[in-house]
N, C-alpha and C positions, 0 to 999 in steps of 0.2 A: 627556589625562586619566589616562594611566598613568605619570605622573611619580613618581619615587621618590627618596629621599635615601640616598646611599651614604657611609658613614663615610670621611673623609679626601679626599672629592671635593667641591670647592667649589660646583659647580653640580649642580642636579637632573638626573637621567638618565631616559631613556625606557626603561621596564622591558622592553617587548617587543623592544627592540633591544640589550639589554645582556647580555653573556656572564657567566655565573656563574663566579666564581673562588674558590679556596681561601681561607677566612678572611674572606670578604666579609661586612660587616655592613650590612643593608638596613633602612631605616625606611620603612614604607608609610603610616603615619598620623601623622607628626610635624606640629606646627603649621605648619612651613614648607611641607610637601607639601600639606596641606589648603588652605592659603592660595593656593598657585599653581594647584591644581586648580580652585578657585573662580574664579580669574582666567581660566583657559582656558575654563571653562564660560561665563563672561560673554562672552568673545571669540567663541565659537562661535555665540552667540545674537544677535550684533549684526545680522546680515543675515537671520536665520532668520525666516520668516513665522509669525505666530501664527494658524495655520489648523488647530489641533488638532481643532476641532469637525467639520471635513470631511476630515480626514486618515485614511486607512485604517490607518496605523501607530499611531494613538492607542490607548493601552491596552497596547501592547507596544513602545513607543518608548524606546530607551535615553536619548535626549536628555531626555525627560520624567523618567525615573527619576533621571538624574544631576542635573537641575535641582532636584528635590525633595531630593536628598541633599547637594548641594554649594552651591547658589546661593540659591534661595528668596528672591529679592528683586526689586523692580521694576528694569527696565532703566534704566541711566543714559545710554544712547545716544539722542541727540535728533535726529540727522540722518536723512536719507532712507535707507531700506534699499535695497541694490542688488538689482535684480531679474534673474531668469533665465528660461529657457524654461519654459512650463507644458504639461503633458499631451503631451509629445513621445513618439511611439510608437517604441520601440527595436526591437521585434520582436513576434511574434504573442502572446507571453506577458507582455511587460514594457513598462511605461509610465514615463516619467521626468518628475519635477517638479524642475527645476533649482534653484528657490528654496530647497528644503529640504536640498539636498546640502551636506554638511560637508567634502567633498573627502578623505575617508578613503582612497579608492582601493581599497577592498576588492573592488569589482566588477571593476576593471581587473586587479588581481592574480589574481583567480580565473580570469579568461579567459586570462591569460598563463601562469599556473603550473599550473592544473588541467586545463582543456580544451585549452589551447595553440591557441585559435582567435583570440584577440586582437582582438575586434570593437570594444572600447572603449579610449579613451585620455583623458588629461587635456589639454585644449586651453587655450591662452593661459596667462598668468602672473598672479601676485598676486591682486588682488581680482577680476580678470576670468577667473580659471581656472574651468573647468567640465568635467564629464564629457561626452564626445561620441562618437558613432560615427565610425569611419573612413569616408572618402568611399566610397559605394557599398556599405558593409557593412550587414548586418541581424543583429540579435541573435537568431539562430534555430538555435543548436546544440542537441543533445539534452539538455543540462544547463542551459539558459539561465535557467530560473526560479530557480535557486539564488542568483542575484545578489539576488533579492528577500529571501531568507532572511537573507543576510549583511549587507544594508544596515541600519545601526543606526538610521536615521531613516526618514522616509516618502518619500525621493527616488525609490526604485525600488519600484513596487507591481505586484502581480499583476493583470493585466487581467481575468482570470476572476473573481477574488474582489473586485475593486474595488467599493466601495459596496454589497456584498451584505449584510453583517451586522457589527455592532460586535463586536470580538474578545472583550469581556468577557461577551458573551452565549453564547459558544461553550463547549460541553462538550468536553473532550479525553480521548480514550481511546487508550492505547498499543496498537499493533497492528503487523501486518506487511503490507507492500504486496502486493497480489494481482496485480501486473502481470507478473512473471516470476519465475524461480527464484533470483534473487539474494537475495531475502528482505530487502529494505531495511526498516529499522525506521522506523515512521511514527507520527504522532499523527493519529488520525481525529477531526477537529474538526467538530462537528455542532450544529445548532440546530433546534428543533422537529421532531426525528426525521428530519432531512434532513442529508446530508453537505454541508458548506460548502466544505471544503478538506482536502487532505492536507498535513501538514508533516513534514519528516524529523526523526527522533529520532537522537541521537548513538549510534552503535555502531561503535567503531573496528575491530571484527572483521568487520564486514559492509559498511557503506556510509559509514563515517566520519561526516561531517556532511551528506551530500548525498542528493539524490533526483532521478532522471531525470524529464524532462517527461512522458514516456509514462506512467510510474507515477503521477505527481502528478495527472494528470487522467483516469486510467483509470476512476475510480468512476462517471463519467457513463454509459459504455457498460455497466458491470457492474450498475448499480442502476436505470437509467432504464427507461421504458416502463410499460405497464399491467401491474400485478401479478396473478398467479393467486392466488385466495384460496379456491377450492373444488376438490376433486377432480373429474375428468371421466372419463366412460366412453363408449366408442363403442357406439352403437345405430343402428338404421336411421335414416338422415338425418344422422348425424354424431355429434360429441361432445356429451354433455349432462351437466349437473352431477349429482353424486351425493354420497353420504355417505362419510366416511372408512372406515367398516366395510365397506361394499360394495366400495369401490375396492381396499382391501387384500386382501380375500378374492379378488377377481378377479385381482389381480397374482399371488398365490401359485398359484392353480389354473391360470391361463393360462400362466405360465412353466413350471410342472411338466409340463403337457401338450404344450408346444411342441416338445419334443425337445432337440436341441442348442442351447445357449444362448451368447450373447455378451454381455458386460458392459462398458460404456464409462463410465468415471468422469472427471469434470472434474479437471484439475490444480489447481483452486481449492478442491476439497474437502479437509478436514482429515485428519490421520492417523487420528483417532478415527473419522471417517466411512468412510475407506477400509478400516479394520480391520473394521468392521461389514459393509460392502458385500461384501468378499471372503468373510466368514463366511456371509453370506446366500446369495450365488450358489453357493458350494460346497455349501451345505445343499440348495438346490433342484436342483443338478446338479453332481456332483463333477467332471465333465469340462468344465465351462463355461470358455470362453476369456475372460480378463479383461485389459483394458489401460487405461492412463491416456491421456487425450487429449494428444497431443504433436505439435507442428509447429515446425520450426526455420526461422530466417530469417538472412539475412546481416546483419552488423553493421558500421557504420562505425567508424573509429578512435576517435572520441569516444564512441560508444555502448559500446564495449568497456570503458570506464572503469568502468561500473556495470551495464550492461544484460546480461541473459542471452540467448542465442540462441533460447530457447523462452519461451512465454508461460504456462507452467504452473508456478505458484509452489510446488506441492507434488508435482511429478512424482516426485522421488526418494523422498519419504516414502510416497506411495501405493503405489509399486512395492514398497517394503520391507514394507508391510502385507499384501502378497499379491495386489495388483491388477496382476498381470503374469503372462502366460503365456510370457514370454521370446521371443515372436515379434515383438513391436513393434506399435505402433499402426497403421501403414500396412498391414502384411500382414493384420491383422485386418479392416481396412476393405475390403481387396480380397476377402477371403473372404466378407464380408458382402454386397458387391456381386455376388459370384458365386452367391449363394443357398445358402451352406453352412450357414446357421443357420435353425432354426425359430423362435426367439424371441430378443429382445434387450431389455436394460435400459440405457437411456441416462440419465446423471445430469449435469445442469448444463451441457450443451453443445448448441449448435445445429449439428449436423453438416452440414446443408444449406448453412449460411452459410460453414462452414469449407472445404467442398469444392465440387465441381461439383454444382449444385442438382439437376439432372435425374437424374444417375446415382444420387445418394443416395436420391431419392424412389423410383426404380425398385427400389433395394435394399430399402427399407422395405416396398414392395408385395409382395415375395417372402416376408416374414415372416408366420408365422401369428399371432404375438402380439408387440406392441411396447409397452414401458412407457417413458414419459419423465417424468423428475422435474426440474422447473425452476421458475424464478420467473416466467417469461412464457410465453405461448402462442406459441412459436416455430414455424417451418415444420416442424421435426422433430417437435414436440409435436402439430401438426395431423395428422400421419400416424399417431399412436399409437392404441392400443386403450384404454389407461388413462393419464391425465395426473395427476401428483401435484404439488401446489403446495408449494414448499420455500422456503428462505431463502438469501440471498447472504452473502458474506464478512463484511459489516459487521453482521450480525445473529446471528453465531454465535461460540461459544467453542471453542477447540481448539488444535492445534499444526500448524505447517508444518515440513518439513525442507528446507532450501535445497539448491542444487546441490552445495555443498561439505560437506554433512552436518551443518549446524548446526540444531538443533531449537529453534524459537522459538514464542512464545505469541501466539495470535490471540485478541482479546477482543471481545465483543459491544458495539457502540457504539449501535446502533439497536434499536428494538422491531419485531419482525416484524409484518406486517399480520394481523389476526384471520382465522383460517381456514387460514393457511399453517403448516406444522409444520417444526421443525428436521429436517435430514436424518438426524441421529442417531436422533431419535424415530421417524421413518418406518422406518428400518432395524430398530430394536428391535421395533416393532410387527409388521413382516413376519417377523422371526425367530420371534417368539412364535406368529404365525399358522402358520408352517411347522413348529412343534413344538419349537423350541429354547428352553430355559429360560435367561433372562438374569438376572444379579444386579446389573446396573448400569443407571443411568438418566441420570446427568450426564456431561458431557464429561470431568471429572476422574476419575470412576470408570471410564470406558471406557479412559482412558489408563493407569490403574493395571493394568487387565486386559491391555492390549496389551504393557505393559512386562514382564509376566511371560511372555508368549508369544513376543515378538520378541527374540532374543538381543541385538542391538545396542542395544536400548532398555532393557535390564535395569538396574534401579536408578534410572531416571529418574522424576521426578514434577514437578508444576507448581512446587513450591518450588525444586527444583534448577534448573529451566529459568529461572525468574525473568523479569525484564524484558529481559535482554540475551541470553537463549538459552544453549545449551551445545552444544559440539562433540561429536558422537558419537565415542566412543573416547578422549575427553580425560581420562578418569579422574575426572571431576567428580562421578560418582555411585558409590555402593558397590554393586557387582554382586551382593553377597550379599543 
């Protein structure tokens, strides 16, 4: 399909495999080129099944698009179509429909040239050629689902998304993957206020065209479960629902009277939220110890292509906003377990799930006052004196700063459930209850405020950041 006509060359050439030379004259839309492209299109469709009504690729299939552009006629082929395997499981995330395959070998080349794992090959020759797994191999590397993205037809489909929803019903919101601090650019694709899938967005400075499997499916763990929609306060007998006014007053008075304070913020919270959280905790107690949730893990060679060793997408940004006492997350947790704090404010993390359950619960029992802000009633929240229902990454606007210092924009894709408040709004209300006058209410206004206070962010704004982000210190903003 990428045939082109080059002056003084009698035969058409394949554009993607032709080196550019000085003085070369190339025709991409000449009558000869268009005629041959039409013939190639007809050839590709000879054995292709007409199963668009049940194909997941329908609506974003290049074969459909090219047929409408180049062919747009009934098939002249009257013989029996050659058949291939149907619904062959290649791995935990990928299923293969051989009848739809046009033998472009993109999947084979991806596994040979990008992941270097080589699970797939082209088997047989001529009309019998097909994509196949090597004997004993399973397509189960950390970037395996990218072969679905690069397949131009419906031969390779995502087992998780398969038959879930038609792509033309999906609304697409550009955002940033919350899986780790690489900060891969993604499209959050949603239907009826539920995330249906993540797709990678092209950003050559961050993730190129790719997205790891861990990040691609992380939204299930981060958004699932029964949502909190009303504040809760501890009374005799346990946690009971209350109003926002009562809960916020209780948070301010309880933390002020608790003595020494610890604040733990999720690495999935935005720069704007981290800026307000640090301001709030220092207002309540200037000596408060603050840290961002952080845990490292070992990475395989393939994971290192894209995955960060930590699962906190905004660890660096939150630390730069002031949520860091320079002691580190683990030392703070050790001090918490030792009973060094009278009160704690935990935002967006279930610490009992991340660490040894019993030791964390004992640590919480030593606190005179514990506030937990989360989307679910986690084990950590069950130990709290006040629980505040908040929003997850897909329901908020703001910015993340990835591990390499690139500031990128997070956009709200979903509507938060009634009763839950944005983290920014909660922090602003608490600041006002603590006696701090604020002049901002939206995420953009908060970013403008922090860009004036944080030197490395000076001159940045949402317009400068744009859809592709901007590197700190790149000179992309006017520091004046």
